[in-house]
Z-matrix of the N, CA and C atoms (Angstrom, degrees):
N
C 1 1.456
C 2 1.547 1 108.05
N 3 1.277 2 117.77 1 -32.17
C 4 1.552 3 116.99 2 -176.71
C 5 1.527 4 108.75 3 -67.18
N 6 1.345 5 120.48 4 -13.85
C 7 1.448 6 120.65 5 176.89
C 8 1.469 7 112.72 6 -89.68
N 9 1.318 8 117.73 7 -6.57
C 10 1.427 9 121.91 8 179.62
C 11 1.483 10 113.91 9 -55.48
N 12 1.334 11 119.12 10 133.78
C 13 1.444 12 120.35 11 177.29
C 14 1.513 13 105.91 12 -133.40
N 15 1.340 14 116.53 13 112.26
C 16 1.426 15 121.93 14 178.97
C 17 1.522 16 108.74 15 -123.42
N 18 1.324 17 116.68 16 152.39
C 19 1.482 18 117.52 17 179.78
C 20 1.511 19 108.86 18 -63.91
N 21 1.269 20 116.56 19 140.54
C 22 1.430 21 126.05 20 -179.26
C 23 1.490 22 114.08 21 -125.08
N 24 1.378 23 115.67 22 73.27
C 25 1.437 24 119.85 23 -176.28
C 26 1.556 25 108.71 24 73.84
N 27 1.330 26 113.85 25 -143.08
C 28 1.439 27 120.89 26 -178.68
C 29 1.535 28 111.52 27 -89.18
N 30 1.306 29 117.46 28 1.00
C 31 1.480 30 119.85 29 -174.68
C 32 1.541 31 109.94 30 -82.66
N 33 1.308 32 119.29 31 -0.63
C 34 1.495 33 120.92 32 179.76
C 35 1.553 34 109.83 33 86.30
N 36 1.277 35 113.96 34 -156.95
C 37 1.457 36 122.09 35 -172.82
C 38 1.541 37 110.68 36 -91.34
N 39 1.312 38 116.05 37 115.86
C 40 1.441 39 120.18 38 -179.78
C 41 1.532 40 110.88 39 -129.17
N 42 1.305 41 119.80 40 143.37
C 43 1.502 42 118.70 41 175.50
C 44 1.537 43 114.86 42 -62.49
N 45 1.349 44 115.78 43 -23.59
C 46 1.416 45 116.23 44 -179.91
C 47 1.507 46 116.72 45 -80.21
N 48 1.336 47 115.31 46 -7.23
C 49 1.434 48 119.80 47 179.01
C 50 1.512 49 118.31 48 -85.60
N 51 1.310 50 115.93 49 -176.68
C 52 1.428 51 120.02 50 176.57
C 53 1.462 52 120.04 51 58.44
N 54 1.287 53 121.05 52 -129.41
C 55 1.440 54 128.02 53 -173.29
C 56 1.514 55 111.52 54 -72.77
N 57 1.332 56 117.73 55 -26.31
C 58 1.553 57 118.10 56 175.42
C 59 1.501 58 109.13 57 -69.11
N 60 1.312 59 119.36 58 -41.57
C 61 1.399 60 120.42 59 177.25
C 62 1.537 61 114.93 60 -65.51
N 63 1.332 62 114.57 61 -36.45
C 64 1.475 63 120.54 62 174.94
C 65 1.506 64 110.54 63 -64.77
N 66 1.308 65 119.15 64 -47.68
C 67 1.427 66 120.92 65 176.92
C 68 1.553 67 111.30 66 -60.85
N 69 1.328 68 117.35 67 -42.71
C 70 1.446 69 120.56 68 174.99
C 71 1.527 70 113.82 69 -54.84
N 72 1.351 71 114.84 70 -43.03
C 73 1.443 72 117.67 71 -179.21
C 74 1.524 73 112.80 72 -67.56
N 75 1.369 74 114.99 73 -39.54
C 76 1.496 75 118.24 74 177.13
C 77 1.508 76 110.47 75 -63.64
N 78 1.362 77 118.53 76 -45.12
C 79 1.398 78 121.11 77 179.65
C 80 1.498 79 113.89 78 -62.77
N 81 1.305 80 115.58 79 -42.00
C 82 1.534 81 120.50 80 177.70
C 83 1.506 82 111.27 81 -62.61
N 84 1.278 83 114.72 82 -43.55
C 85 1.505 84 119.75 83 -179.26
C 86 1.524 85 113.43 84 -64.47
N 87 1.300 86 117.12 85 -44.56
C 88 1.461 87 119.67 86 179.16
C 89 1.479 88 109.27 87 -68.68
N 90 1.359 89 120.87 88 -45.90
C 91 1.417 90 121.94 89 -177.20
C 92 1.505 91 114.07 90 -62.70
N 93 1.324 92 118.18 91 -25.79
C 94 1.426 93 124.49 92 177.01
C 95 1.467 94 115.14 93 -70.97
N 96 1.368 95 117.43 94 -19.93
C 97 1.433 96 126.19 95 -177.20
C 98 1.540 97 109.63 96 -75.28
N 99 1.299 98 120.47 97 147.80
C 100 1.425 99 119.83 98 171.21
C 101 1.547 100 111.67 99 -62.83
N 102 1.322 101 112.78 100 143.61
C 103 1.513 102 118.16 101 -176.16
C 104 1.517 103 115.34 102 -51.67
N 105 1.335 104 118.42 103 -33.33
C 106 1.391 105 121.97 104 177.95
C 107 1.498 106 114.73 105 -61.74
N 108 1.280 107 116.22 106 -29.11
C 109 1.437 108 123.09 107 178.36
C 110 1.517 109 118.58 108 -75.68
N 111 1.359 110 113.96 109 -22.16
C 112 1.452 111 120.44 110 -173.39
C 113 1.587 112 116.66 111 -48.62
N 114 1.393 113 111.29 112 -41.14
C 115 1.488 114 115.54 113 -179.41
C 116 1.448 115 113.69 114 -67.27
N 117 1.326 116 118.94 115 -18.93
C 118 1.434 117 123.00 116 178.05
C 119 1.564 118 115.01 117 -90.46
N 120 1.288 119 116.78 118 2.77
C 121 1.468 120 124.37 119 -178.46
C 122 1.520 121 108.37 120 -90.04
N 123 1.340 122 119.22 121 132.15
C 124 1.453 123 123.77 122 170.38
C 125 1.565 124 109.33 123 -128.76
N 126 1.283 125 116.76 124 124.42
C 127 1.366 126 126.01 125 175.32
C 128 1.462 127 108.54 126 -83.96
N 129 1.316 128 119.85 127 112.19
C 130 1.463 129 124.54 128 -174.65
C 131 1.464 130 109.66 129 -110.23
N 132 1.356 131 117.31 130 117.21
C 133 1.447 132 121.22 131 177.46
C 134 1.526 133 106.27 132 -108.62
N 135 1.336 134 112.41 133 114.20
C 136 1.463 135 114.38 134 -173.76
C 137 1.513 136 114.94 135 -90.03
N 138 1.333 137 121.59 136 -61.48
C 139 1.453 138 119.64 137 -176.00
C 140 1.492 139 111.74 138 -117.90
N 141 1.289 140 116.42 139 98.37
C 142 1.493 141 123.03 140 -177.22
C 143 1.530 142 109.78 141 -67.26
N 144 1.361 143 119.58 142 -19.99
C 145 1.441 144 118.59 143 -177.70
C 146 1.568 145 108.59 144 -68.44
N 147 1.383 146 117.25 145 -33.83
C 148 1.418 147 117.05 146 174.94
C 149 1.479 148 115.29 147 -67.53
N 150 1.357 149 117.47 148 -31.93
C 151 1.488 150 120.90 149 174.25
C 152 1.563 151 110.16 150 -67.86
N 153 1.292 152 115.26 151 -32.10
C 154 1.543 153 116.75 152 175.12
C 155 1.493 154 111.57 153 -64.21
N 156 1.354 155 114.49 154 -39.52
C 157 1.477 156 117.94 155 174.74
C 158 1.492 157 110.49 156 -61.72
N 159 1.280 158 119.57 157 -42.81
C 160 1.450 159 124.39 158 179.28
C 161 1.517 160 111.75 159 -61.35
N 162 1.328 161 112.40 160 -35.23
C 163 1.522 162 120.38 161 -178.04
C 164 1.561 163 110.16 162 -94.80
N 165 1.313 164 115.24 163 27.09
C 166 1.514 165 118.68 164 177.11
C 167 1.419 166 113.88 165 55.82
N 168 1.383 167 121.07 166 35.73
C 169 1.470 168 124.77 167 175.46
C 170 1.432 169 115.85 168 87.96
N 171 1.378 170 119.68 169 3.55
C 172 1.440 171 120.86 170 -172.27
C 173 1.556 172 111.90 171 -94.11
N 174 1.334 173 116.88 172 107.52
C 175 1.442 174 122.91 173 178.36
C 176 1.534 175 109.77 174 -66.09
N 177 1.361 176 114.00 175 -27.80
C 178 1.509 177 116.65 176 -178.16
C 179 1.541 178 108.70 177 -65.55
N 180 1.334 179 119.58 178 -38.76
C 181 1.466 180 120.31 179 178.48
C 182 1.535 181 111.47 180 -67.94
N 183 1.332 182 116.50 181 -31.04
C 184 1.435 183 118.53 182 177.61
C 185 1.472 184 109.53 183 -71.84
N 186 1.338 185 118.61 184 -41.46
C 187 1.512 186 120.42 185 174.65
C 188 1.471 187 111.44 186 -61.80
N 189 1.315 188 119.00 187 -39.14
C 190 1.489 189 121.15 188 174.00
C 191 1.472 190 112.76 189 -58.01
N 192 1.357 191 114.15 190 -40.58
C 193 1.471 192 119.13 191 177.33
C 194 1.496 193 113.65 192 -63.46
N 195 1.335 194 115.28 193 -39.61
C 196 1.407 195 121.95 194 179.18
C 197 1.570 196 109.26 195 -66.98
N 198 1.356 197 117.70 196 -39.09
C 199 1.480 198 120.45 197 178.99
C 200 1.507 199 106.26 198 -65.07
N 201 1.320 200 121.58 199 -42.30
C 202 1.467 201 120.47 200 177.71
C 203 1.502 202 111.79 201 -62.65
N 204 1.320 203 118.58 202 -43.61
C 205 1.417 204 119.34 203 176.28
C 206 1.459 205 112.81 204 -61.71
N 207 1.347 206 120.70 205 -31.90
C 208 1.437 207 123.35 206 175.09
C 209 1.452 208 112.32 207 -63.88
N 210 1.378 209 117.49 208 -35.22
C 211 1.456 210 119.08 209 179.09
C 212 1.533 211 112.32 210 -64.15
N 213 1.367 212 113.38 211 -27.20
C 214 1.460 213 119.30 212 176.74
C 215 1.506 214 110.54 213 -63.61
N 216 1.315 215 114.67 214 -36.03
C 217 1.518 216 117.48 215 -173.88
C 218 1.487 217 110.65 216 -67.86
N 219 1.375 218 119.32 217 -30.69
C 220 1.453 219 121.12 218 175.78
C 221 1.525 220 111.09 219 -83.45
N 222 1.340 221 117.69 220 -32.63
C 223 1.427 222 118.75 221 -178.25
C 224 1.548 223 113.38 222 -75.58
N 225 1.306 224 115.02 223 -32.16
C 226 1.514 225 118.04 224 -175.01
C 227 1.564 226 109.14 225 -120.36
N 228 1.327 227 120.97 226 5.38
C 229 1.446 228 125.28 227 176.57
C 230 1.546 229 109.66 228 55.27
N 231 1.318 230 114.63 229 41.84
C 232 1.542 231 118.36 230 174.25
C 233 1.496 232 105.50 231 -105.73
N 234 1.340 233 118.67 232 -169.18
C 235 1.426 234 124.72 233 -176.40
C 236 1.489 235 111.23 234 -126.59
N 237 1.335 236 113.15 235 152.67
C 238 1.496 237 119.53 236 177.76
C 239 1.487 238 108.18 237 -113.86
N 240 1.335 239 118.48 238 127.52
C 241 1.434 240 123.07 239 175.44
C 242 1.465 241 109.37 240 -123.68
N 243 1.433 242 116.54 241 128.20
C 244 1.402 243 118.82 242 176.67
C 245 1.520 244 110.65 243 -118.87
N 246 1.291 245 118.19 244 151.46
C 247 1.450 246 124.99 245 176.86
C 248 1.479 247 110.31 246 -111.67
N 249 1.334 248 114.18 247 122.75
C 250 1.508 249 119.65 248 -177.95
C 251 1.531 250 105.33 249 -105.89
N 252 1.326 251 114.21 250 118.52
C 253 1.410 252 119.71 251 178.07
C 254 1.554 253 107.14 252 -88.09
N 255 1.342 254 118.10 253 106.30
C 256 1.485 255 120.82 254 -173.58
C 257 1.513 256 112.35 255 -56.37
N 258 1.361 257 115.66 256 -28.99
C 259 1.464 258 115.36 257 -173.91
C 260 1.563 259 108.09 258 -80.00
N 261 1.327 260 118.75 259 -11.58
C 262 1.470 261 120.03 260 174.72
C 263 1.491 262 112.12 261 -103.33
N 264 1.353 263 115.35 262 -46.71
C 265 1.422 264 121.94 263 -176.73
C 266 1.508 265 111.58 264 -108.20
N 267 1.304 266 119.42 265 75.36
C 268 1.356 267 124.09 266 -179.37
C 269 1.537 268 107.85 267 -75.23
N 270 1.343 269 122.16 268 135.57
C 271 1.409 270 125.29 269 175.96
C 272 1.478 271 113.63 270 -60.83
N 273 1.302 272 118.24 271 -23.64
C 274 1.459 273 119.56 272 179.11
C 275 1.531 274 111.38 273 -79.30
N 276 1.344 275 117.25 274 -37.77
C 277 1.423 276 121.55 275 179.40
C 278 1.519 277 115.48 276 -72.61
N 279 1.312 278 112.12 277 -45.01
C 280 1.499 279 116.77 278 -174.97
C 281 1.535 280 108.70 279 -131.87
N 282 1.318 281 120.12 280 69.37
C 283 1.430 282 120.65 281 -175.31
C 284 1.539 283 112.60 282 -61.67
N 285 1.351 284 121.63 283 -39.40
C 286 1.394 285 122.65 284 -173.74
C 287 1.613 286 108.42 285 -67.57
N 288 1.279 287 117.00 286 -42.05
C 289 1.448 288 119.05 287 -179.87
C 290 1.540 289 110.48 288 -63.44
N 291 1.290 290 118.69 289 -44.97
C 292 1.438 291 122.38 290 179.56
C 293 1.512 292 113.14 291 -63.99
N 294 1.354 293 117.83 292 -42.11
C 295 1.446 294 122.50 293 177.85
C 296 1.526 295 109.54 294 -60.41
N 297 1.327 296 114.92 295 -45.54
C 298 1.516 297 118.38 296 -178.65
C 299 1.565 298 109.02 297 -62.69
N 300 1.341 299 118.75 298 -42.94
C 301 1.428 300 122.17 299 178.87
C 302 1.522 301 108.64 300 -59.28
N 303 1.348 302 116.19 301 -44.00
C 304 1.471 303 117.74 302 -177.70
C 305 1.526 304 111.22 303 -67.46
N 306 1.352 305 116.63 304 -37.80
C 307 1.463 306 118.05 305 -178.62
C 308 1.537 307 110.57 306 -70.33
N 309 1.282 308 122.81 307 -36.36
C 310 1.414 309 125.19 308 -172.42
C 311 1.526 310 112.87 309 -78.78
N 312 1.326 311 117.30 310 -31.19
C 313 1.432 312 122.20 311 -176.17
C 314 1.544 313 114.64 312 -81.95
N 315 1.304 314 116.81 313 137.40
C 316 1.446 315 122.00 314 170.57
C 317 1.540 316 110.54 315 -69.34
N 318 1.300 317 114.38 316 -40.21
C 319 1.465 318 122.54 317 173.91
C 320 1.508 319 111.13 318 -128.04
N 321 1.285 320 118.63 319 132.98
C 322 1.492 321 120.89 320 179.80
C 323 1.555 322 103.73 321 -123.58
N 324 1.338 323 109.35 322 128.50
C 325 1.467 324 118.69 323 177.74
C 326 1.508 325 107.07 324 -110.33
N 327 1.298 326 118.97 325 117.23
C 328 1.476 327 123.06 326 173.25
C 329 1.461 328 109.18 327 -98.74
N 330 1.324 329 116.94 328 123.40
C 331 1.489 330 126.06 329 173.60
C 332 1.529 331 105.47 330 -104.26
N 333 1.332 332 115.94 331 120.42
C 334 1.473 333 120.47 332 -177.38
C 335 1.505 334 111.04 333 -143.17
N 336 1.281 335 114.18 334 150.40
C 337 1.462 336 115.98 335 177.18
C 338 1.549 337 112.29 336 -71.38
N 339 1.308 338 115.85 337 159.21
C 340 1.440 339 116.10 338 177.83
C 341 1.524 340 112.94 339 -67.63
N 342 1.334 341 116.18 340 146.85
C 343 1.526 342 116.75 341 179.24
C 344 1.516 343 112.41 342 -65.61
N 345 1.254 344 117.47 343 -22.02
C 346 1.491 345 122.10 344 177.73
C 347 1.489 346 112.91 345 -87.54
N 348 1.326 347 118.09 346 -4.28
C 349 1.473 348 120.76 347 -178.78
C 350 1.474 349 112.64 348 97.85
N 351 1.298 350 119.21 349 -179.65
C 352 1.452 351 124.45 350 -179.35
C 353 1.516 352 111.86 351 -67.52
N 354 1.297 353 117.04 352 137.54
C 355 1.439 354 120.26 353 177.06
C 356 1.519 355 108.91 354 -127.61
N 357 1.348 356 117.01 355 162.18
C 358 1.445 357 117.78 356 -175.79
C 359 1.553 358 111.32 357 -71.27
N 360 1.289 359 119.65 358 -31.36
C 361 1.486 360 122.37 359 -178.14
C 362 1.526 361 114.56 360 -92.36
N 363 1.325 362 115.93 361 -19.16
C 364 1.485 363 122.55 362 -177.27
C 365 1.510 364 112.78 363 -135.29
N 366 1.253 365 120.85 364 131.16
C 367 1.501 366 121.67 365 -177.79
C 368 1.513 367 109.91 366 -103.25
N 369 1.333 368 119.85 367 -25.96
C 370 1.435 369 118.33 368 -175.92
C 371 1.553 370 109.85 369 -177.78
N 372 1.344 371 113.53 370 -176.29
C 373 1.428 372 120.41 371 -178.23
C 374 1.491 373 113.19 372 -125.02
N 375 1.263 374 119.81 373 139.03
C 376 1.462 375 124.91 374 171.91
C 377 1.552 376 108.70 375 -110.05
N 378 1.351 377 113.83 376 130.96
C 379 1.401 378 121.60 377 174.81
C 380 1.482 379 108.57 378 -115.28
N 381 1.330 380 119.01 379 115.03
C 382 1.444 381 124.13 380 -176.76
C 383 1.563 382 110.70 381 -104.31
N 384 1.353 383 117.25 382 112.25
C 385 1.421 384 121.81 383 177.78
C 386 1.539 385 111.51 384 -103.39
N 387 1.349 386 117.76 385 118.38
C 388 1.413 387 119.44 386 -179.44
C 389 1.529 388 104.68 387 -110.47
N 390 1.387 389 115.27 388 110.78
C 391 1.392 390 119.17 389 -178.31
C 392 1.552 391 116.20 390 -67.41
N 393 1.339 392 114.28 391 -31.55
C 394 1.445 393 120.54 392 -178.48
C 395 1.518 394 112.63 393 -64.21
N 396 1.325 395 113.71 394 -31.88
C 397 1.489 396 117.75 395 -179.60
C 398 1.528 397 113.08 396 -112.42
N 399 1.348 398 119.00 397 7.91
C 400 1.445 399 121.44 398 -176.63
C 401 1.447 400 112.29 399 47.11
N 402 1.311 401 116.81 400 49.73
C 403 1.469 402 120.03 401 -175.82
C 404 1.502 403 108.20 402 -132.34
N 405 1.364 404 111.27 403 137.77
C 406 1.490 405 121.92 404 -179.50
C 407 1.537 406 105.26 405 -121.67
N 408 1.382 407 117.39 406 126.49
C 409 1.428 408 121.22 407 174.98
C 410 1.516 409 109.35 408 -122.34
N 411 1.333 410 115.66 409 142.34
C 412 1.494 411 121.32 410 175.47
C 413 1.469 412 110.29 411 -113.54
N 414 1.369 413 115.09 412 136.31
C 415 1.421 414 121.66 413 177.67
C 416 1.540 415 106.78 414 -133.10
N 417 1.296 416 116.60 415 151.85
C 418 1.432 417 121.97 416 168.81
C 419 1.544 418 106.68 417 -98.60
N 420 1.268 419 116.30 418 155.44
C 421 1.429 420 121.58 419 177.12
C 422 1.483 421 114.30 420 -136.12
N 423 1.356 422 116.13 421 152.41
C 424 1.444 423 121.82 422 175.67
C 425 1.555 424 105.21 423 -132.85
N 426 1.302 425 115.18 424 129.69
C 427 1.512 426 120.23 425 -179.11
C 428 1.558 427 105.28 426 -89.53
N 429 1.314 428 114.28 427 122.15
C 430 1.417 429 123.47 428 173.66
C 431 1.488 430 110.10 429 -103.47
N 432 1.355 431 114.76 430 -171.90
C 433 1.475 432 118.41 431 -175.23
C 434 1.529 433 113.42 432 -56.24
N 435 1.362 434 116.92 433 -57.10
C 436 1.451 435 118.64 434 -177.86
C 437 1.548 436 112.67 435 -123.13
N 438 1.314 437 112.84 436 16.47
C 439 1.460 438 118.61 437 -173.19
C 440 1.528 439 113.30 438 -148.10
N 441 1.315 440 116.73 439 155.46
C 442 1.461 441 117.08 440 173.10
C 443 1.526 442 102.27 441 -115.62
N 444 1.260 443 116.68 442 132.29
C 445 1.449 444 124.39 443 179.79
C 446 1.529 445 109.26 444 -104.31
N 447 1.353 446 116.04 445 120.57
C 448 1.565 447 123.21 446 178.94
C 449 1.479 448 107.18 447 -106.72
N 450 1.400 449 112.98 448 143.54
C 451 1.421 450 118.76 449 176.59
C 452 1.513 451 107.51 450 -158.52
N 453 1.314 452 115.26 451 161.32
C 454 1.491 453 121.85 452 -179.22
C 455 1.495 454 108.39 453 -69.05
N 456 1.367 455 119.83 454 147.52
C 457 1.458 456 121.06 455 -179.44
C 458 1.476 457 108.89 456 -59.18
N 459 1.332 458 116.94 457 136.26
C 460 1.455 459 121.76 458 174.47
C 461 1.596 460 109.59 459 97.43
N 462 1.320 461 115.60 460 -11.70
C 463 1.510 462 120.77 461 175.87
C 464 1.447 463 107.67 462 -118.48
N 465 1.349 464 120.12 463 132.75
C 466 1.421 465 119.18 464 174.09
C 467 1.465 466 108.86 465 -133.01
């Protein structure tokens, strides 16, 4: 990760920019908290495709970033949650990347379209895998104006 070079504004390519700076901010924020609060901290990584853009298209740098975030979970006893957008990271297209995401995260949330296509009352499905509890939960979701409504399949 220390070799990562991402554009940092108009200053050109610097090792301090991009994902290294983001990791540094996360580490600094968590370490500033009192130790009793560490268990209540969750590092949530929403859209890894945006991180790939920041890393000039390198999924290896994004995986390195996730590995470093994973080290924080053991150092500070916090948790790592990643969101997999199935329309971007299909397990068939990029199996290695998806497997690594699944391995590194304590909780993996997969957002995927319905197999039957878009419906008026349901827009997609969330699958939440919690490794610590060996539990998988499925929810349907509907995107509204300023909110996303989640509910169990069959209930709206």
